[in-house]
Steps between C-alpha positions, in 0.01 A plus 500: 500500500120477495252266670188333364263209557586154363184486284603828335800322345259300281748216471383236251474135594837329431690826560862437595602595852824491695466381859774534759495222762742436785663158476589262779852643484350847580589635156232662281432324171317656204269253328299551182128456564174513305180672610205257501237741626388705798194592705494860617551524874566128543796345320730491197565157342847434366702205373879465476639298210841442655656577836833433670520205738573743783151655469222330695149621418314505831203681646592821676820554300558867415574584139556803279318521166597710198339545159641683197250751362523732201573799721715336766524231769207416729599350837323381812582287806278203583496157664399151395156428647440157349702247297312271258623195310209423264445512210859635506711677764387858569443724800280780629661828600344742746329776301724809507374812672701732279736470203804722443575607142853605415484697177797412280405649163349821376334315213327161471681220322357265238596140421705476182666194351727628223854402408778758465875529463714714726848637551623555855731783607716458808627760743843454340375630165499155338211383280405136463388321187130467425307274738142367470230591749125516550265755650295376796301820541532869410387846611558842347810549713653152531466125465572162649721288275621139495847398380680175421807595702550686824640851460822605667469746787708737285215535246318827563319566172365302207378591152193299399388450137173334395278483193133554592180563307317785675183661360529274196848615405833328560714714727855473626531548872845601621533632853775545754417371845663498843504183712297580810444162660614140463212265584724193489439170328141403416490122447163525321672681210703212363679663205547848650495465880683818610252785560583870534308821551614786276418868465492668158740796477511806273263361239475700174152642431417238235596213732296656781195512271560139394510377860189703585315353199615149594376537859170641372448195277587263784266683735212487252557129437602539136708217354870568466714360221870441544689576182 
């Protein structure tokens, strides 16, 4: 765990945040929010697209704010200083004194929208038929993937196959990955709403080089072709 200043995060306008607010039933609700802007030392402006009926946005309410970064999760406590209704509902948060950064990955991840097929292996030694999926992002040691159907808790490993054009040449990516985290259902991903975090395991040297080259192209902003 490391600490830093809010401005050091360099969050872009419209960055997605997750704010935890206590409802009138004393339960904490996580709401998706969007960063509108901030003034160093004064306030952070945020809007919430949708909130439960139990949550009442009021001045003085304490909240917890989290943001997903390439290297981990940034988090800070705050309070609502001012609630505004025009030109649309938004509110000012007290400017955070310090931000905690929980490092989750050894390597940065890069957005990747590429379709793949996969076979799942269960703890009982049973393999499923091929299922479609899509990468959400990728790093040299893992990825976040989206699937049409929710995986059984018995699924421990998957084998992912994809056709990609890297460095101008069509390549076949085939990696074994371990399910590390189930993010749950993401309603914004209509056709493949079930999101999982996976870690690549025992990659052959050629596949390791392919993933490294892919991440390098994504980092440099080169266009990626899906075969």
